[in-house]
LUMNUDREN-485365 format. One line per field, with one value per residue: residue in three letters; x, z, y of N, C-alpha, C in turn. Coordinates in steps of 0.001 Angstrom, whole numbers, plus 500000, padded with zeros to 6 digits. Each point is the difference from the previous one (the first is absolute). Last residue first. Example, Ala and Ser with C-alpha at 12.3 -4.5 7.8 and 13.67 -1.06 7.14 Angstrom:
residues 2
type <- c(SER:ALA)
n_u <- c(512850:500290)
n_w <- c(507080:499930)
n_v <- c(497750:494280)
ca_u <- c(500820:499110)
ca_w <- c(500060:500000)
ca_v <- c(501190:501190)
c_u <- c(499230:500900)
c_w <- c(500730:500000)
c_v <- c(501090:501200)
END
This chain:
residues 351
type <- c(LYS:GLY:ILE:MET:ALA:TYR:LEU:SER:GLN:ARG:ALA:CYS:GLN:GLU:LEU:GLU:GLY:ALA:LYS:VAL:GLY:GLN:VAL:GLN:TRP:GLY:ALA:ALA:GLY:LEU:GLU:ALA:THR:LEU:GLU:ALA:LEU:GLU:GLY:GLU:LEU:LEU:PRO:LEU:ASN:GLN:GLU:ALA:TRP:LEU:ASN:LEU:ARG:LEU:ALA:GLN:GLY:TRP:VAL:VAL:LEU:GLU:ALA:ARG:LEU:LEU:GLY:PHE:SER:GLN:THR:PRO:LEU:LEU:LEU:GLU:LEU:LYS:HIS:PRO:GLN:LEU:GLY:GLN:HIS:GLU:GLU:GLY:GLU:GLN:GLU:GLN:SER:VAL:ARG:VAL:TRP:ALA:ALA:ALA:LEU:ASP:GLN:GLY:LEU:MET:PHE:PRO:LEU:PHE:LEU:MET:PHE:GLY:SER:ASN:GLY:GLU:GLN:GLN:ALA:THR:LEU:LEU:SER:ASN:LEU:LEU:HIS:GLU:TYR:ALA:VAL:LEU:ARG:ALA:TRP:ALA:ARG:TRP:VAL:ARG:GLY:GLU:GLY:PRO:ARG:ALA:GLY:TRP:ALA:GLU:ARG:SER:ARG:LEU:SER:PRO:TYR:ARG:LEU:ALA:GLU:GLN:LEU:GLU:PRO:SER:PHE:GLU:PRO:ALA:GLY:GLN:GLU:VAL:VAL:ARG:SER:LEU:PRO:PHE:GLY:GLU:LYS:VAL:GLU:GLY:VAL:LEU:GLU:VAL:LEU:ASP:ALA:THR:VAL:PRO:LEU:ARG:ALA:GLU:LEU:LEU:LEU:LEU:ALA:GLU:GLU:LEU:ARG:GLY:GLN:GLU:ALA:TRP:PRO:LEU:LEU:LEU:LEU:LEU:TYR:GLU:LYS:GLN:LEU:PRO:PHE:GLY:ARG:GLU:LEU:LEU:MET:GLN:ALA:ALA:LEU:GLN:LEU:PRO:GLU:THR:PRO:ARG:LEU:ASP:LEU:ALA:LEU:LEU:ALA:GLU:ALA:LEU:THR:GLN:PRO:SER:PHE:SER:PRO:GLN:GLU:GLN:PRO:SER:VAL:PRO:GLU:SER:PRO:VAL:VAL:ARG:LEU:GLN:VAL:THR:GLY:GLN:ASP:ARG:GLN:LEU:GLU:VAL:ALA:ILE:GLY:GLU:ARG:LEU:ALA:GLU:ARG:VAL:PRO:ALA:SER:PHE:LEU:ALA:LEU:PRO:LEU:GLU:VAL:VAL:GLU:ARG:ALA:LEU:ARG:LEU:VAL:VAL:THR:GLU:GLY:THR:ILE:ARG:GLN:ILE:ARG:GLY:LYS:LEU:ALA:THR:ARG:GLY:ALA:PHE:LEU:ALA:ALA:LEU:ASN:PRO:GLU:LEU:SER:GLU:SER:PRO:ILE:ARG:MET)
n_u <- c(750606:503521:500481:496808:495237:497403:497811:495888:494617:497960:500022:496555:497144:502572:501904:501335:503473:504567:505582:505111:505706:504713:503087:503966:501249:500495:496626:496796:497528:496205:496066:497344:497006:495867:496562:497467:496629:495295:495677:498716:497661:495363:497312:498907:497023:499801:502873:505170:505584:505146:505718:505157:505847:505388:505726:504402:502174:497220:494804:494196:494876:494369:494977:494376:495445:494607:496506:499349:499740:501585:503888:504101:503946:504406:504609:505398:505038:505158:504948:503921:504819:503695:502217:497450:495706:497357:496422:499006:500961:500761:497617:498889:496847:495984:494712:495796:494945:496626:495842:496488:496055:496302:497486:501417:503081:505371:504374:504646:502852:502746:502909:503498:504128:504356:503567:500362:501049:496347:494669:496080:500710:500503:496091:497473:501337:498759:495599:499130:501190:497094:495974:500175:499961:495838:497525:500941:498059:495543:499030:500076:496122:496350:501333:504336:505572:505080:502973:503075:498224:497921:502813:502507:497887:499485:503738:501001:495899:494791:496972:498337:501699:502415:497203:497551:502190:500124:496087:498329:497049:496029:496119:499926:498307:495858:499630:503862:502312:498617:499916:501299:499037:501238:499431:500307:504134:501958:498223:501296:504095:500037:498528:503005:502931:498512:499878:504451:504792:505097:503860:502498:498281:497318:496471:496160:496856:497023:495984:496283:497403:496776:495395:495552:499193:502340:504590:502750:501571:503769:504915:503688:501107:502601:504730:502707:500906:502018:501603:502496:499996:498663:495523:496758:499431:497131:495422:497896:498942:496136:495920:498879:498064:495308:497092:501499:502989:502996:504852:504664:503252:499115:495807:499789:501140:496730:496833:501244:499714:495797:498509:503750:504387:503602:503900:501249:499120:497855:502706:504286:505229:505387:504225:504909:504707:501634:502972:501409:501790:501174:501091:502270:501630:500989:497097:495125:497283:496105:498369:496864:497623:497326:497278:501761:505214:505853:504854:502669:501266:503826:504253:501300:499405:496873:497333:497020:495260:496319:495690:495045:495866:495267:497205:498505:503847:503369:501157:502306:502277:503736:501719:500802:497984:496667:497541:497099:498967:503349:500359:501221:501927:503630:503320:501812:496480:497422:497036:499695:497654:500690:503320:498955:497846:502122:502757:504944:504765:502415:502292:503828:501664:502358:500023)
n_w <- c(249441:498926:500777:498506:500689:503410:499009:497197:498980:495988:496808:498401:496607:495953:496961:495017:496456:496775:498451:497467:498581:499158:500693:501943:502265:501118:500104:496487:499273:502669:498753:496558:501106:501858:497101:497966:502616:501340:498887:502420:504060:499835:499377:503897:504324:504544:502546:498070:498599:497070:498593:497484:499156:498531:500031:501078:503190:500359:502397:500707:502548:500970:502723:501298:502435:501715:499038:496657:500638:504348:502674:502548:499577:500076:497473:498910:497364:498660:497043:496868:497358:495860:495512:496123:501175:502118:503087:504518:504587:504130:501473:503881:502706:503003:501095:502431:501008:501873:502597:502442:502142:498724:497575:495107:499763:501978:502104:501432:499560:501288:499090:499296:497500:498052:498628:500143:501819:501847:500262:502734:504137:499824:499623:503872:502750:498641:500962:504366:501105:498567:502398:503807:499428:499457:503854:502354:498318:501083:504011:499993:498597:503117:504759:502150:499176:497006:495649:496419:496505:496119:496635:497458:496385:495974:497143:497108:496878:497480:499887:502162:504615:501705:500777:503982:503856:500864:501831:504330:502299:501308:497000:496168:499369:498420:499484:499736:497692:494745:495871:500750:503657:500617:499740:501209:501861:503257:504330:502864:502258:503991:503977:502343:502873:504383:503242:500241:499058:498288:496324:496008:495695:499464:503072:499123:497116:501760:502074:497240:498490:502934:501998:501644:504586:501996:498942:502534:504254:499813:499296:503143:501384:497049:499768:503246:499740:495427:494942:495973:495423:495352:497755:500212:504332:502985:499441:501950:504603:501340:499652:503392:503865:499991:500784:504103:503251:504742:502519:501320:496919:497426:497877:495773:496266:498290:497003:495555:497327:498032:496215:496393:497992:496179:495559:495100:495453:498611:499950:496991:499479:498427:497943:500455:502575:505139:504721:505292:505556:504685:505439:504506:502957:497478:495902:496760:496296:496808:495514:496085:495847:498758:500830:502013:500968:500998:499614:502618:504318:500411:500214:504263:504131:503928:504078:501022:499081:502519:499723:500033:497843:498898:497682:497434:496783:500690:499295:502119:501051:502229:502445:501343:497085:497031:496654:498359:498160:498393:499729:500149:502088:503098:502286:502467:503272:503911:501904:499415:502098:504569:501172:499893:503466:502935:497645:499122:501217:501397:496751:496837:495036:494700:494305)
n_v <- c(364534:503464:504904:503200:499189:502049:503994:500608:500130:500176:496131:496963:501825:502302:504064:501835:502346:502141:501405:501189:499248:500651:504731:503269:505030:504874:503704:500200:496035:499309:502243:498157:496558:501245:501327:496633:497802:501257:498071:496089:500559:500562:496142:497303:500376:497373:497215:499399:499104:499925:499716:500931:500033:501933:501893:501770:496619:496348:498807:499587:500499:499898:501397:501096:502560:501136:503424:503377:504897:501555:497073:496545:496183:496220:497585:497829:499108:497617:498907:497134:498874:500375:499810:501324:498388:495129:496803:497300:498032:502323:504665:503803:503859:503142:502153:503193:502831:504363:502792:504164:503785:504026:503480:499587:496940:500236:497266:496365:495231:494940:495137:495200:496636:496315:496711:494363:495713:496754:500085:499514:502306:504677:502548:500791:503531:504292:501423:501652:504425:503390:500759:502681:504626:502004:501017:504010:503946:500969:502138:504604:502228:500348:502173:502777:500755:501142:500934:498827:497090:501968:501673:496847:497857:502325:500247:496452:499040:500890:504481:503837:501255:503756:503705:500054:501474:504606:502062:497437:496041:497444:500101:496874:495324:497074:495065:496107:496788:498646:497578:495325:496018:494704:494627:495184:498502:502806:499883:496469:500328:502459:497924:497333:502181:501083:496491:497106:497428:501678:499741:498134:498223:496122:499772:502516:498159:496832:501444:500974:496382:498027:501093:498177:498303:496304:499935:502723:498448:496920:500761:499657:495646:497418:500731:497968:495343:497984:498374:502862:502923:501365:500563:496544:498172:502232:499404:496219:500275:502334:497759:497048:501775:500940:496259:496970:496984:500354:499580:498517:498077:496175:500140:501984:497390:497094:501717:500244:496139:499030:502594:500441:502555:501254:500966:502021:501593:504123:503989:499373:498495:499816:497439:497607:497810:500120:501209:499160:499615:497002:498530:497062:496511:495882:499981:501094:503446:502877:503096:503176:503545:504757:504027:504639:500675:500082:500499:503077:498575:497315:502063:501869:496664:497863:499983:503712:500275:496793:496689:496923:496531:496755:495408:496051:498823:503012:505548:504741:505181:503662:504975:504686:503437:497232:496070:495154:495677:495738:494567:494279:494718:496780:495676:496265:496839:498726:503278:505126:503505:501070:503083:504601:502723:503274:504028:501654:500063:496011:497255:502188:501162:500871:500578)
ca_u <- c(499271:500032:501065:501303:500579:500524:501161:501249:500592:499744:501244:500782:499323:499019:500360:499025:498959:498988:498711:499077:498572:499834:498745:499794:499798:501229:500783:500594:501082:501095:500634:500783:501177:500894:500628:500905:501246:501126:500151:500614:501411:500641:500187:501149:500370:498897:498758:499091:498675:499043:498660:498987:498713:498911:498868:499121:500762:501370:501037:501234:501054:501199:501045:501179:500885:501309:499866:500098:499557:498605:499809:498597:499709:498551:499320:498557:499246:498558:499384:498944:498883:499596:500845:501349:499959:501034:500649:499224:499949:501227:499612:500874:500753:501173:500957:501047:500945:500458:501386:500161:501381:500299:500098:498928:499128:498605:499648:498704:500188:498803:499773:498741:499356:498903:500387:499469:501008:501303:501022:499544:499771:501297:500702:499401:500378:501410:500124:499451:500939:501228:499765:499907:501372:500675:499508:500585:501435:500102:499817:501274:500993:499839:498798:498953:498880:499225:499124:500801:500636:498991:499267:500825:500170:498720:499815:500773:501438:500732:500306:499273:499269:500996:500756:499122:500000:501319:500128:500271:501315:500982:499842:500561:501199:500036:499092:499153:500531:500096:499473:500976:499236:500100:500050:498646:499482:500739:499561:498659:500132:500587:498976:499075:500622:500063:498662:499151:498616:499201:499371:500708:500712:500962:501044:500831:500758:501127:501011:500625:500833:501260:501007:500008:499286:498630:499315:499666:498893:498702:499057:499909:499254:498614:499289:499984:498899:500416:498799:499992:500378:501392:500835:499966:500841:501389:500473:500149:501166:501202:500131:500500:501418:500811:500015:498732:499935:498780:498981:499101:500393:501366:499907:499529:501103:500964:499419:500068:501350:500288:499317:498602:499452:499268:499181:500583:500652:499013:499235:498972:498635:499062:499199:498661:499637:499754:499027:500462:498979:500491:499043:499781:499714:500903:501212:500533:500663:500726:500071:501185:500050:500964:499481:498692:498887:498659:499442:499807:498852:498779:499748:499556:501068:500527:500725:501378:500826:500607:501426:500602:501114:500688:500406:498820:498824:500540:498913:500005:498902:499624:499795:500675:501288:499838:501256:500037:498694:500016:500179:498933:499881:498643:499787:501219:500485:500872:499439:500912:499692:498861:500501:500647:499164:499918:498767:498773:499575:499410:498627:499907:499417:499727:500125)
ca_w <- c(500758:499345:500628:499680:498845:500453:500846:499561:501335:500553:500296:500990:501286:500164:501223:501086:500013:501035:499762:501014:499864:499322:500331:498807:500135:499786:501237:500129:499022:500465:501141:499501:499324:501036:500625:499005:499893:500511:499216:498721:500234:500303:498746:499218:498982:499253:500501:500643:500077:500903:499864:500973:499506:500899:499282:499541:499693:499756:499550:499928:499244:500055:499009:500240:498842:500356:501111:499534:498624:499840:499251:499916:500227:500167:500706:499945:500962:499822:501284:500268:500640:501322:501042:499867:498928:499983:498714:498971:498818:499871:499363:498874:500057:499129:500194:498996:500419:498883:499941:499355:500050:500772:501412:500327:498886:500108:499242:500275:499792:499676:500854:499785:501197:499868:500637:499219:499077:500623:498957:498771:500253:500235:498719:499201:500628:499683:498590:499816:500603:499195:498748:500368:500285:498710:499388:500707:499680:498648:500150:500490:498926:499027:499174:500486:500662:500861:500907:500861:501075:500918:500587:501006:501122:500708:500727:501230:499793:500725:499177:498739:499709:499911:498763:498887:499915:499549:498554:499691:499497:501059:501102:499780:500791:500467:499312:500919:501300:501056:499513:499313:499325:500756:499192:499578:499112:498747:499299:499473:498838:498894:499468:499256:498712:499186:499496:500969:499630:501075:500804:501286:500002:498901:500379:501006:499298:499321:501003:500475:498915:499932:499637:498547:499628:500518:499185:498733:500180:500281:498891:499605:501051:499974:498874:500203:500912:501380:500794:500705:501407:500247:499940:498620:499166:500427:499372:498559:499761:500290:498916:498847:500228:499816:498597:499572:498566:499502:499594:501143:500614:500481:501256:501030:500319:500814:501344:500591:500528:501069:501252:499910:500978:501072:500846:501315:500123:499859:501241:500083:499740:501080:499759:499473:498763:498947:499021:498612:499083:498846:498902:499258:500867:501145:500009:501364:500181:501271:500676:500847:500719:499486:498993:500290:499365:500410:499097:498668:500066:500026:498669:499027:499547:498666:499950:500460:498840:500063:500354:499904:500935:499728:501129:500495:499965:499860:500063:499100:500312:498781:499950:501066:500329:500646:500545:500329:499839:500763:499258:500140:498867:499849:499143:499925:498645:499518:500341:499355:498577:499826:500212:498768:499267:500617:500762:499232:499610:501157:500244:501156:501150:501112:501257)
ca_v <- c(498978:498705:499214:500558:499310:498711:500289:499355:500035:501328:500713:499252:499970:498939:499307:500100:498981:500174:499359:500499:499733:498715:499335:499177:498563:499245:500022:501330:500123:499147:500669:501127:499446:499501:501174:500601:499246:500778:501218:499635:499732:501282:500764:499528:500993:500612:499431:500945:499388:500631:499437:500380:499503:499628:499413:501076:501213:499543:500931:499228:500670:499166:500239:499168:499885:499461:499072:498614:499793:500414:501244:500416:501416:500020:501090:499772:500796:500155:500283:500983:499314:500473:499434:500559:500992:501023:500220:500680:499143:499218:498757:499690:498753:500108:498911:499800:498981:499175:499523:498691:499552:498795:500376:500937:499665:500384:501203:500621:501435:500773:501155:500709:500514:500947:501258:501113:500505:500198:499999:499350:498574:499366:499978:498935:498735:499757:499617:498662:499040:500009:499278:498588:499553:499859:498763:498855:499943:499440:498552:499497:500086:498924:499988:499131:500661:499106:500744:500871:499250:499464:501114:500651:499070:499945:501273:499891:500144:498955:498830:500154:498765:498922:500208:499637:498551:499554:500229:501400:500370:499808:500967:501331:500218:501386:500916:500766:499609:501008:501274:500834:501058:501240:501206:500323:498964:500092:501203:499793:499117:500756:500901:499142:499721:501215:500333:500689:499694:499406:501036:500085:501273:499991:499055:500665:501040:499361:499657:501231:500524:499264:501002:500168:501225:499903:498988:500651:500961:499397:500155:501400:500694:499543:500608:501453:500310:500198:499735:498708:500089:499653:501207:500499:499145:500175:501229:499791:499144:500785:500970:499263:499742:501216:500428:500584:500336:499356:500957:500181:501268:499806:499242:500933:500910:499270:499875:501334:500187:499038:500370:499590:499100:500664:499132:499827:498712:498949:499852:501039:499567:500299:501188:499708:500701:499015:500486:499967:500508:500748:499950:501244:501141:500125:499174:499875:498705:499959:498701:499793:498727:499020:499091:499417:500711:499627:498979:500569:500923:499189:499422:501000:500890:499762:498736:500203:500345:501339:499971:501326:500164:501256:500837:500711:499122:498654:499031:498850:499097:499284:498560:499260:500588:501297:500512:501437:500612:501246:501251:500982:500913:500537:501164:500812:500257:498947:498683:499059:499926:499099:498633:499562:499052:498676:499858:499899:501342:500677:499549:499109:500674:499098:500733)
c_u <- c(498741:499277:499985:501139:501384:500653:500661:501224:501370:500499:499754:501262:500840:499439:498915:500478:499081:498961:499062:498630:499217:498533:499853:498788:499843:499862:501265:500865:500706:501192:501172:500733:500910:501279:500998:500734:500991:501350:501180:500217:500711:501501:500679:500162:501234:500558:498800:498714:499100:498691:499100:498671:498975:498820:498926:498817:499061:500814:501314:501061:501270:501032:501157:500982:501214:500805:501385:499738:499920:499478:498510:499899:498501:499610:498504:499317:498517:499409:498516:499704:498928:498826:499624:500900:501357:499770:501027:500794:499201:500020:501251:499615:500906:500798:501103:500828:500953:501008:500209:501470:500067:501490:500378:500190:498722:499279:498512:499763:498648:500369:498728:499929:498717:499448:498882:500296:499496:501018:501348:501119:499618:499843:501349:500697:499444:500496:501446:500187:499528:501005:501296:499754:499997:501443:500650:499565:500643:501463:500092:499916:501325:501043:500055:498827:499001:498897:499175:499151:500799:500659:498964:499238:500792:500096:498690:499860:500716:501492:500681:500188:499242:499347:501046:500714:499100:500045:501342:500064:500099:501396:501033:499807:500522:501194:500075:499113:499170:500620:500110:499448:500918:499248:499995:499945:498632:499467:500705:499495:498639:500126:500533:498893:499142:500578:500040:498665:499092:498557:499204:499529:500784:500845:501087:501155:500896:500845:501229:501115:500731:500931:501387:501004:499925:499163:498547:499340:499572:498881:498591:498895:499844:499153:498517:499222:499856:498811:500388:498736:500050:500451:501461:500855:500047:500936:501421:500560:500244:501260:501249:500167:500598:501492:500785:500109:498621:499773:498787:498964:499125:500548:501381:499876:499597:501160:500955:499431:500163:501379:500344:499324:498584:499468:499305:499100:500530:500613:498984:499226:499064:498596:499099:499280:498630:499586:499885:498883:500583:498823:500515:498957:499840:499791:500848:501191:500640:500562:500818:499931:501304:499994:500983:499563:498701:498952:498550:499310:499713:498773:498722:499773:499453:501107:500723:500819:501465:500923:500542:501442:500647:501040:500693:500325:498792:498837:500601:498710:499960:498932:499762:499923:500789:501377:499719:501371:500034:498687:500066:500273:498827:499992:498519:499801:501243:500522:500826:499558:500914:499638:498883:500519:500651:499203:499905:498792:498640:499531:499356:498548:499977:499574:499614)
c_w <- c(499264:500744:499479:500690:499661:498850:500450:500807:499894:501427:500691:500406:501070:501410:500295:501203:501180:499873:501166:499670:501152:499823:499163:500279:498642:500144:499889:501253:500111:499049:500536:501139:499500:499385:501073:500592:499025:499751:500425:499123:498698:500217:500224:498683:499192:498993:499226:500417:500809:499972:501066:499647:501090:499230:501004:499198:499643:499644:499808:499354:500081:499069:500233:498873:500407:498729:500425:501100:499598:498605:499954:499268:499915:500438:500039:500889:499781:501131:499749:501485:500377:500520:501416:501160:499978:498848:500093:498723:498877:498723:499713:499461:498785:500146:498969:500390:498864:500545:498726:500011:499434:499959:500897:501422:500201:498708:500194:499117:500199:499879:499581:500939:499597:501341:499948:500742:499135:498965:500628:498987:498731:500212:500137:498656:499213:500639:499623:498566:499771:500548:499202:498765:500358:500183:498635:499357:500656:499578:498644:500307:500456:498901:498925:499037:500500:500711:500846:501031:500959:501192:501003:500710:501125:501218:500792:500829:501321:499680:500865:499082:498678:499637:499823:498669:498866:499833:499453:498487:499788:499592:501106:501171:499927:500916:500659:499169:501090:501243:501039:499614:499338:499261:500846:499162:499436:498994:498656:499227:499372:498748:498803:499377:499158:498619:499091:499363:501088:499559:501121:500826:501290:499992:498934:500424:500968:499242:499361:500998:500441:498929:499854:499518:498488:499614:500441:499037:498685:500212:500323:498973:499672:501053:500032:498891:500198:500842:501473:500841:500616:501438:500326:499836:498563:499101:500429:499315:498509:499710:500195:498800:498832:500172:499798:498544:499572:498550:499470:499709:501201:500656:500597:501352:501085:500412:500931:501415:500624:500603:501155:501301:499617:500955:501088:500865:501397:500237:499925:501295:500095:499638:501195:499786:499501:498734:498879:499095:498591:499127:498885:498927:499302:500791:501213:499995:501386:500175:501269:500601:500782:500877:499523:498851:500392:499338:500336:499064:498641:500046:499955:498609:498945:499669:498675:499968:500390:498808:500062:500495:499745:501093:499510:501174:500467:500131:499677:500161:498935:500399:498579:499836:501010:500279:500590:500549:500229:499726:500960:499149:500226:498828:499981:499169:500040:498596:499418:500257:499290:498535:499802:500142:498713:499174:500584:500915:499323:499668:501150:500306:501160:501233:501146)
c_v <- c(499603:498904:498571:499247:500502:499262:498708:500398:499363:500149:501326:500740:499332:499991:498971:499204:500205:498896:500271:499427:500592:499634:498726:499105:499327:498502:499155:500108:501338:500074:499179:500708:501114:499444:499569:501201:500625:499327:500856:501226:499668:499814:501348:500773:499596:501004:500526:499301:500930:499218:500608:499343:500253:499423:499594:499479:501139:501241:499268:500873:499161:500607:499040:500242:499169:499779:499530:498975:498531:499670:500342:501348:500262:501400:499739:501035:499724:500812:500239:500177:501028:499178:500404:499553:500687:500962:501132:500196:500635:499167:499172:498642:499889:498708:500146:498788:499686:498997:499213:499617:498578:499686:498824:500483:500792:499638:500295:501225:500682:501472:500703:501190:500710:500451:501029:501295:501126:500438:500312:499851:499260:498505:499308:499869:498823:498701:499710:499524:498565:498992:499877:499133:498524:499533:499772:498687:498771:499889:499313:498504:499409:500041:498941:500043:498987:500770:499040:500734:500854:499321:499512:501116:500651:499087:499979:501277:499770:500071:498941:498799:500059:498674:498893:500178:499518:498480:499518:500187:501501:500431:499855:500958:501419:500248:501378:500912:500661:499385:501100:501372:501019:501113:501250:501271:500378:498984:500140:501196:499762:499144:500798:500846:499064:499719:501224:500346:500560:499791:499336:501183:500222:501260:499945:499099:500760:501020:499362:499703:501263:500553:499353:501026:500203:501218:499882:499025:500655:501023:499524:500215:501482:500711:499646:500696:501509:500450:500048:499871:498605:500122:499707:501241:500497:499202:500333:501240:499810:499193:500847:500933:499218:499748:501292:500449:500479:500413:499240:501088:500337:501265:499760:499303:500989:500898:499265:499969:501382:500242:499061:500400:499596:498946:500796:499116:499734:498612:498863:499816:501185:499534:500259:501308:499546:500736:498981:500482:500049:500410:500888:499756:501332:501297:500354:499052:499962:498596:500151:498608:499883:498748:498946:499102:499311:500889:499656:499017:500615:500899:499167:499404:500955:500999:499796:498714:500134:500249:501427:499929:501356:500207:501263:500917:500812:499028:498636:499212:498914:498997:499507:498487:499196:500573:501378:500343:501509:500715:501178:501219:500950:500970:500363:501256:500880:500203:498863:498556:499011:499840:498989:498573:499524:498996:498596:499867:500003:501413:500756:499653:499026:500802:499082)
END
């Protein structure tokens, strides 16, 4: 694919420095650009410059070569195996500081950290990104800001706070303590179990007060998690949503993630779909479920925060009920929810 030289970044000519070819790798592909790592530099090329067949051939991690000839640059894919993240080249502290000075930025420790993490995430080393991330690097919130950048969300104080709350563990057991007094008997009945009906019943009644503020915050969490999920796994058709319900006299929320397992095991020629559920309960504490479905066949794994023997005693009855409902049960298992997995809402997006 030949590209006019004037369509490329100005610093690309300096990279050639009399050479006719540059070798590198595709570090990142977005909806609009291809980010190349060439030696110790990162170059961003507009995706629109490439023909459809070339765009189809481009993959993150593959080796490429830029060849300059008579005012044009040709991009050629070099057959090779993608490198692991451990093998990818990185800036040394000295060259990173030099790169920042070349951008007219003082290479402070927080700014160098921001630059290093930008490169590790596949972003070009641009002044705009660095100035955006610097305040968060100085506050120790760089990871949260980078996640928003990856998800193409604005890096604002409110969203950084939301990402931090999700990472630290959203209070799954209760959204609002003693929420029942603010609900009518009809709404309390609709919120008896986590379901789409419970969500519609609550969301259809805008109002004021702490319960309605909790609704707005849950919606914000849901949008944020789905944006992060999309950024983490491009092409994944999965999504996450919350389902509100009453846990005793308190208002709680179950979280559900639904996805199609593109490379999962097949059953009778069918690709599996997976449903993951985080459900606060009174008997088992936080309950995590993973349901994999192929047509009418399913496999169910459960993890309980407490009272595991009680849950295990119910598995035979649960298996029988699933079979009676027409499901071909491939297995039902229960285990203890490990300490590291208890705050696992954030883990559901694979971060």
